[in-house]
C-alpha positions in Angstrom: 12.6 -60.7 -7.4 13.0 -61.0 -11.1 12.0 -57.4 -11.9 9.9 -56.3 -14.9 9.2 -58.6 -17.7 11.2 -57.8 -20.9 9.2 -56.0 -23.7 9.5 -59.1 -25.9 8.1 -61.6 -23.3 5.1 -63.6 -24.4 2.5 -64.0 -21.6 0.9 -67.4 -21.9 -1.4 -69.6 -20.0 -2.1 -73.3 -19.2 -5.3 -74.8 -18.0 -5.2 -78.2 -16.0 -8.6 -79.7 -16.7 -7.8 -83.1 -15.3 -10.8 -82.8 -13.1 -13.2 -81.2 -15.6 -14.3 -77.6 -16.2 -17.3 -75.4 -15.4 -18.0 -71.7 -15.5 -17.5 -71.1 -11.7 -14.3 -73.2 -11.6 -12.8 -71.1 -14.4 -13.9 -67.9 -12.7 -12.2 -69.1 -9.5 -9.1 -70.0 -11.3 -8.8 -66.5 -12.8 -9.5 -64.7 -9.5 -7.0 -67.0 -7.7 -4.4 -66.3 -10.3 -4.6 -62.6 -9.6 -7.5 -61.2 -11.6 -9.4 -58.9 -9.3 -13.0 -60.0 -8.7 -14.0 -56.5 -9.6 -12.9 -57.2 -13.3 -15.5 -59.8 -14.1 -18.1 -58.2 -11.8 -17.8 -54.8 -13.6 -18.2 -56.5 -17.0 -21.3 -58.3 -15.7 -22.7 -55.1 -14.2 -22.8 -53.5 -17.7 -25.5 -55.9 -18.7 -27.9 -54.4 -16.3 -29.0 -57.8 -14.8 -29.6 -58.7 -11.2 -26.4 -60.7 -10.9 -23.5 -60.4 -8.3 -20.4 -62.4 -7.7 -19.1 -63.6 -4.3 -15.6 -65.2 -3.9 -14.4 -67.3 -0.8 -11.5 -69.4 0.0 -12.2 -73.2 0.2 -10.2 -76.4 0.3 -10.6 -79.3 -2.1 -8.8 -82.6 -1.0 -6.5 -80.5 1.2 -5.6 -77.9 -1.5 -6.5 -74.3 -1.1 -8.7 -72.8 -3.9 -11.1 -69.9 -4.7 -14.7 -70.6 -5.1 -16.7 -67.9 -7.0 -20.5 -68.0 -6.6 -23.0 -66.4 -8.9 -25.9 -64.8 -6.9 -28.9 -64.4 -9.1 -32.7 -64.5 -8.4 -35.1 -67.2 -9.5 -37.5 -66.5 -12.2 -39.6 -68.0 -15.0 -38.4 -65.6 -17.9 -36.7 -67.2 -20.9 -34.0 -65.8 -23.1 -33.1 -66.9 -26.7 -29.8 -66.9 -28.3 -30.9 -63.8 -30.2 -31.8 -62.0 -26.9 -28.3 -62.9 -25.5 -26.5 -61.7 -28.7 -28.4 -58.4 -28.7 -27.7 -58.0 -24.9 -23.9 -58.4 -25.5 -24.0 -56.2 -28.6 -25.7 -53.4 -26.7 -23.7 -53.5 -23.4 -20.7 -51.2 -23.0 -18.2 -54.1 -22.8 -14.6 -54.0 -23.9 -14.2 -55.4 -27.5 -12.2 -58.3 -26.2 -14.7 -59.4 -23.6 -17.6 -59.0 -26.0 -15.9 -61.0 -28.8 -15.0 -63.9 -26.5 -18.5 -64.0 -24.8 -20.3 -63.8 -28.1 -18.1 -66.5 -29.6 -18.6 -68.8 -26.5 -22.5 -68.4 -26.7 -22.5 -69.0 -30.4 -20.7 -72.3 -29.9 -23.1 -73.2 -27.1 -26.2 -72.4 -29.2 -24.8 -74.4 -32.2 -24.2 -77.4 -30.0 -27.6 -77.3 -28.2 -29.3 -76.9 -31.5 -27.7 -79.9 -33.1 -28.4 -82.2 -30.2 -32.0 -81.2 -29.9 -32.6 -81.1 -33.7 -33.6 -77.5 -33.8 -32.5 -74.2 -35.4 -30.0 -72.3 -33.3 -32.3 -69.4 -33.2 -34.8 -71.5 -31.4 -32.4 -72.4 -28.6 -33.4 -70.7 -25.3 -32.8 -71.0 -21.7 -34.7 -70.4 -18.5 -34.0 -67.4 -16.3 -31.9 -69.1 -13.6 -29.7 -71.0 -16.2 -29.6 -68.0 -18.3 -28.3 -65.7 -15.6 -25.7 -68.2 -14.4 -24.5 -68.9 -17.9 -24.3 -65.2 -18.7 -22.4 -64.4 -15.6 -19.9 -67.3 -16.2 -19.3 -66.6 -19.8 -19.1 -62.8 -19.6 -17.1 -63.0 -16.3 -14.6 -65.5 -17.7 -14.2 -63.5 -20.9 -13.5 -60.4 -19.0 -10.9 -62.3 -16.9 -9.0 -63.5 -19.9 -9.2 -60.1 -21.5 -7.6 -58.7 -18.3 -4.7 -61.2 -18.5 -4.1 -60.5 -22.2 -2.4 -63.7 -23.0 -0.9 -64.4 -26.4 -1.7 -68.1 -26.1 -3.5 -70.6 -23.9 -2.9 -74.3 -23.9 -5.3 -76.7 -22.1 -5.0 -80.3 -21.1 -7.6 -82.8 -22.5 -10.8 -82.3 -20.6 -12.0 -84.9 -18.1 -15.6 -85.5 -18.5 -16.6 -87.9 -15.7 -19.2 -90.6 -16.3 -22.4 -92.2 -15.0 -25.8 -90.7 -15.3 -27.4 -87.3 -14.3 -31.0 -86.2 -13.8 -31.7 -83.2 -16.2 -34.6 -81.1 -17.5 -34.8 -83.7 -20.4 -34.8 -86.7 -18.0 -31.9 -89.0 -17.0 -29.1 -88.7 -19.5 -25.6 -90.3 -19.7 -22.5 -88.4 -18.8 -20.8 -86.8 -20.7 -23.9 -84.9 -21.8 -24.8 -84.6 -25.5 -24.1 -80.8 -25.7 -20.6 -81.3 -24.1 -19.7 -84.0 -26.7 -21.0 -81.9 -29.6 -18.9 -78.9 -28.4 -15.9 -81.1 -28.3 -16.7 -82.7 -31.8 -17.2 -79.3 -33.4 -13.9 -77.9 -32.1 -11.9 -81.0 -32.4 -10.9 -80.8 -28.7 -9.4 -83.8 -26.8 -11.2 -85.3 -23.8 -11.5 -88.4 -21.8 -14.0 -90.1 -19.5 -13.6 -90.5 -15.8 -11.7 -90.4 -13.5 -14.9 -90.5 -11.3 -18.4 -91.5 -12.3 -20.0 -88.0 -11.8 -20.5 -85.0 -14.2 -17.1 -83.1 -14.3 -17.6 -80.9 -17.4 -20.7 -78.8 -17.9 -21.7 -77.4 -21.3 -20.7 -73.8 -20.2 -17.4 -75.1 -19.1 -16.8 -76.9 -22.4 -17.9 -73.9 -24.4 -15.6 -71.6 -22.7 -12.6 -73.9 -23.0 -13.0 -74.6 -26.7 -13.4 -70.9 -27.3 -10.5 -69.5 -25.2 -8.0 -72.3 -25.8 -5.6 -71.9 -28.7 -4.2 -75.5 -28.3 -4.2 -78.5 -26.2 -1.3 -80.4 -24.5 1.0 -80.4 -21.6 2.4 -77.3 -19.8 4.7 -75.6 -22.2 8.1 -74.2 -21.3 7.4 -71.1 -19.3 8.7 -69.0 -16.4 5.7 -69.3 -14.0 4.4 -66.0 -12.7 1.1 -66.9 -11.2 -1.0 -70.0 -10.4 -4.7 -70.0 -9.7 -7.0 -72.8 -8.5 -10.8 -72.6 -9.1 -13.0 -74.9 -7.0 -16.0 -76.8 -8.1 -19.0 -77.3 -5.7 -18.3 -80.9 -4.8 -15.3 -82.1 -2.7 -14.5 -85.3 -4.4 -12.8 -88.0 -2.1 -9.2 -88.4 -2.8 -9.2 -86.0 -5.9 -9.1 -82.2 -5.8 -12.1 -80.8 -7.7 -10.1 -78.0 -9.3 -9.3 -76.2 -12.5 -5.7 -74.9 -12.3 -4.6 -71.9 -14.3 -0.8 -71.4 -14.7 0.3 -68.0 -16.2 3.9 -67.3 -17.2 6.5 -66.0 -19.8 7.0 -68.3 -22.7 10.6 -69.5 -22.9 12.4 -69.6 -26.3 12.6 -73.4 -26.1 8.7 -73.6 -25.9 7.8 -71.0 -28.4 7.2 -73.5 -31.2 4.8 -75.5 -28.9 2.5 -72.6 -28.4 0.0 -72.1 -31.2 -1.3 -68.6 -32.0 -4.4 -67.6 -30.2 -7.4 -67.7 -32.6 -8.9 -64.4 -31.6 -10.3 -62.1 -34.3 -9.5 -58.6 -33.0 -6.8 -59.0 -30.4 -4.4 -61.3 -28.6 -6.2 -64.0 -26.6 -8.6 -61.9 -24.5 -6.7 -58.8 -25.4 -8.6 -55.7 -24.0 -8.4 -52.5 -26.0 -9.6 -50.4 -23.2 -6.1 -49.1 -22.5 -5.8 -50.4 -19.0 -2.3 -51.3 -17.7 -1.9 -54.6 -16.0 1.4 -55.6 -14.2 3.3 -52.9 -16.0 2.1 -53.9 -19.5 0.3 -51.6 -22.0 -2.6 -53.3 -23.5 -3.5 -51.0 -26.4 -1.4 -53.1 -28.7 -3.5 -52.4 -31.8 -2.3 -48.8 -31.7 1.3 -48.4 -33.2 3.9 -46.6 -31.2 4.2 -42.9 -32.0 7.7 -43.4 -33.2 7.0 -46.5 -35.3 5.8 -46.4 -38.9 2.2 -47.7 -39.3 2.1 -51.1 -40.8 0.6 -51.5 -44.3 -2.3 -54.0 -44.1 -1.5 -55.2 -47.6 1.8 -56.4 -46.2 0.2 -58.7 -43.6 0.6 -62.4 -44.7 -2.1 -65.0 -44.8 -0.8 -66.8 -41.6 -1.2 -63.6 -39.6 -4.8 -63.3 -40.9 -5.6 -66.9 -40.3 -4.4 -66.6 -36.7 -6.7 -63.6 -36.1 -3.8 -61.3 -35.0 -4.5 -57.5 -34.8 -3.4 -55.5 -37.8 -4.1 -51.8 -37.1 -6.5 -49.0 -36.3 -6.2 -46.1 -38.7 -8.4 -43.1 -39.2 -11.2 -44.5 -37.2 -11.3 -47.8 -39.1 -10.3 -51.1 -37.4 -8.6 -53.5 -39.7 -9.0 -57.1 -38.4 -8.4 -60.5 -39.7 -11.4 -62.7 -40.4 -12.3 -65.6 -42.7 -14.9 -66.3 -45.4 -16.3 -69.7 -45.6 -17.8 -70.6 -48.9 -19.4 -73.6 -50.6 -21.1 -74.1 -54.0 -24.4 -76.0 -53.6 -26.5 -77.2 -56.6 -28.8 -79.8 -54.9 -30.6 -77.9 -52.1 -34.3 -76.9 -52.2 -34.1 -73.1 -52.6 -36.9 -72.7 -50.0 -34.4 -73.9 -47.4 -31.9 -71.0 -47.9 -33.5 -68.4 -45.6 -33.3 -70.8 -42.7 -29.7 -71.7 -43.6 -28.7 -67.9 -43.4 -30.5 -67.5 -40.2 -28.7 -70.4 -38.6 -25.3 -69.1 -39.7 -26.0 -65.8 -38.1 -27.2 -67.5 -35.0 -24.0 -69.6 -34.9 -21.9 -66.4 -34.7 -21.3 -65.5 -38.4 -20.8 -61.7 -38.8 -22.7 -62.0 -42.2 -24.0 -64.6 -44.5 -25.2 -64.3 -48.1 -25.9 -66.2 -51.3 -24.8 -65.6 -55.0 -26.5 -67.4 -57.9 -23.9 -69.2 -60.1 -23.9 -71.5 -63.1 -21.8 -74.6 -62.6 -20.4 -77.2 -64.9 -22.8 -78.8 -67.4 -25.0 -75.8 -67.1 -26.3 -76.6 -63.6 -27.8 -73.7 -61.8 -26.5 -73.4 -58.2 -25.7 -71.0 -55.3 -22.4 -70.0 -53.6 -23.0 -69.7 -49.9 -20.6 -67.4 -48.0 -20.3 -66.5 -44.3 -18.0 -63.9 -42.8 -16.6 -65.4 -39.7 -14.2 -64.3 -36.8 -11.7 -67.1 -36.0 -13.3 -67.7 -32.6 -16.7 -68.5 -34.2 -15.2 -70.7 -36.9 -16.0 -74.1 -35.4 -19.6 -73.4 -34.7 -20.3 -71.8 -38.1 -18.4 -74.5 -40.0 -20.5 -77.1 -38.2 -23.7 -75.2 -39.1 -22.9 -75.2 -42.8 -22.4 -79.0 -42.9 -25.6 -79.5 -40.8 -27.9 -77.2 -42.7 -26.8 -77.8 -46.3 -25.9 -80.7 -48.5 -22.4 -79.6 -49.3 -19.6 -82.1 -48.8 -16.8 -79.5 -48.5 -16.2 -75.8 -48.0 -13.4 -73.4 -48.4 -11.9 -71.0 -45.9 -10.4 -67.8 -47.2 -8.6 -65.3 -44.9 -9.7 -61.7 -45.4 -9.2 -58.2 -44.0 -12.2 -56.6 -42.5 -12.3 -52.8 -42.3 -14.8 -51.7 -39.7 -16.0 -48.4 -38.4 -16.5 -47.9 -34.8 -20.2 -48.3 -33.8 -22.6 -48.5 -30.9 -26.2 -49.3 -30.3 -28.7 -46.7 -29.2 -32.5 -46.5 -29.3 -35.2 -44.2 -30.4 -39.0 -44.3 -29.8 -41.4 -44.4 -32.7 -44.9 -43.7 -31.4 -43.9 -45.0 -28.0 -42.2 -48.2 -29.3 -38.4 -48.6 -28.9 -36.3 -49.2 -32.1 -32.6 -50.0 -31.8 -30.3 -48.0 -34.1 -26.8 -48.9 -35.0 -24.7 -45.6 -34.9 -21.2 -44.8 -36.2 -19.4 -41.5 -36.1 -17.7 -42.4 -39.4 -14.0 -42.5 -40.1 -11.8 -39.8 -38.6 -11.5 -38.0 -41.8 -15.1 -37.0 -41.7 -14.4 -34.6 -38.8 -12.2 -32.5 -41.2 -15.1 -31.8 -43.5 -16.6 -28.2 -43.4 -20.0 -29.5 -42.5 -18.7 -31.5 -39.6 -19.2 -35.1 -38.9 -22.2 -36.8 -40.4 -23.0 -40.0 -38.3 -24.1 -43.2 -39.8 -27.5 -44.3 -38.3 -29.1 -47.6 -39.3 -32.3 -48.8 -37.5 -32.5 -52.5 -36.8 -34.9 -54.0 -39.3 -36.4 -56.6 -37.0 -37.4 -53.8 -34.7 -38.8 -51.7 -37.5 -40.9 -54.6 -38.8 -42.2 -55.4 -35.3 -43.2 -51.8 -34.6 -44.8 -51.5 -38.0 -46.9 -54.6 -37.3 -47.9 -53.2 -33.8 -48.9 -49.8 -35.2 -50.3 -50.9 -38.4 -48.0 -48.6 -40.4 -46.1 -49.4 -43.5 -42.5 -50.5 -42.6 -41.0 -47.8 -44.7 -42.7 -45.1 -42.6 -41.4 -46.6 -39.4 -37.9 -46.8 -40.9 -38.1 -43.2 -42.0 -39.3 -42.0 -38.6 -36.6 -43.9 -36.8 -33.9 -42.5 -39.1 -35.2 -38.9 -38.6 -35.2 -39.3 -34.8 -31.6 -40.8 -34.9 -30.2 -38.1 -37.1 -31.8 -35.4 -34.9 -30.2 -37.0 -31.9 -33.6 -37.7 -30.1 -32.5 -40.8 -28.3 -34.6 -42.8 -25.9 -33.7 -44.2 -22.5 -36.1 -47.0 -22.9 -34.1 -50.2 -23.5 -34.8 -52.2 -26.7 -33.9 -55.8 -27.3 -34.0 -58.0 -30.3 -37.6 -58.6 -31.4 -38.9 -55.6 -29.4 -39.3 -54.9 -25.7 -42.5 -56.7 -25.2 -41.8 -60.0 -26.9 -40.5 -62.0 -23.9 -42.7 -61.2 -21.0 -44.1 -64.7 -20.6 -42.0 -67.6 -19.3 -43.8 -70.4 -21.2 -41.6 -72.8 -23.2 -42.7 -73.3 -26.8 -42.8 -76.8 -27.8 -39.7 -78.2 -29.6 -37.3 -75.6 -28.2 -34.0 -76.6 -26.6 -32.5 -75.3 -23.4 -28.9 -74.4 -22.7 -27.3 -77.0 -20.5 -28.4 -80.6 -19.7 -28.4 -80.1 -15.9 -30.5 -77.9 -13.7 -27.5 -75.6 -13.4 -25.7 -75.6 -16.7 -22.5 -73.7 -15.7 -21.8 -75.6 -12.5 -20.1 -78.8 -11.6 -22.6 -80.8 -9.6 
């Protein structure tokens, strides 16, 4: 055998998508390549949803492959993009898994919103599709986090052709959402090679989010190969996604673009687990090495989303600010623009009044974006505003560790974002003073239900939080009682054109 990998080896991956892509095919490829099924299953379990995974060995056109099935109950409940985002934020997922999953859902929401002509916040999906998509996206994100690749190249995606019956009627293949995802990301694709649907919206969203580049297999020393099977067995053509993992060779280094992940290497998990002899707490400097000065990190590293450091309880990460000066937009539109940017995955969005040339009043629109959410947020700015251009500025983000808890105000749950503060706070004589900030949308909803002034609900939630009187009642965005009915409001879009958005038919 070749023995352990050298410390300088770059672990990279290549996806063969010559027969399309779907969530279950990608899950199967990861498991077949050596990711234990328990890894995606454990990540999905943290969400507290009735979902389980089953893996089995199958053959597709004579080739052995792994088929991963998502087992979830039927139901009529709906989940909006805001619900999914809150679910991911509150779950005890590893940062790498949460970042990839959130960026994937953001891209999917932006694409569905554009093709249906609605705001991303209005995009929702029915219970069956929602649970399948959640399982696929969170499971695949956890799988790539486990592999901790420094780059992932994918072939152009085969999309298939023909027609498919969907919730919106008979639509041409490739579906509108798939094409919009590819357009927004600038990803290459081609029709055929068979007249059936080969790429689902969930599969396309995952590929454009996790791939750092597109092309042929780079120069690597192959260490693992995984084949993930789709549902159909296509005559004369293996319905598979192939994942090749290996060590990048020096001759192929230039062909591998940096992975555009905001807080880690591609899918890099900071949970401290050790896979195949590699330590994956790369953001922590070695005890014998001097800590890097963030000021010394150049713009290329920032733009690539590489980790910088974690120091004194503050994580320094590379993100971008998108900005544009706009002087011809009706100011009544701006609130919906900011909401759309947040729904598309922006970490923050804001406006600044300015005075432009010739004395024209205007606004500068800015959005703070992790590199993985860049395509979706950029597309949202162009769609919702009249600007003809925008600027992308690399920045350093300093973030305290935080988690989401809940308190009960007069029997109603209110989510509270909690942070212990930076490490230096623990050295103060009075001890650590946590940061606790109730979620305003929950405060406003509870105030409306109780008939209280919002400031009183806010004060009560803060007092409960600082006193440590936490509630075990789960709270979701918009309150716990908002989504009990499975009716579909008119004009809303659903994730995925098919009856099963993450699956190859």
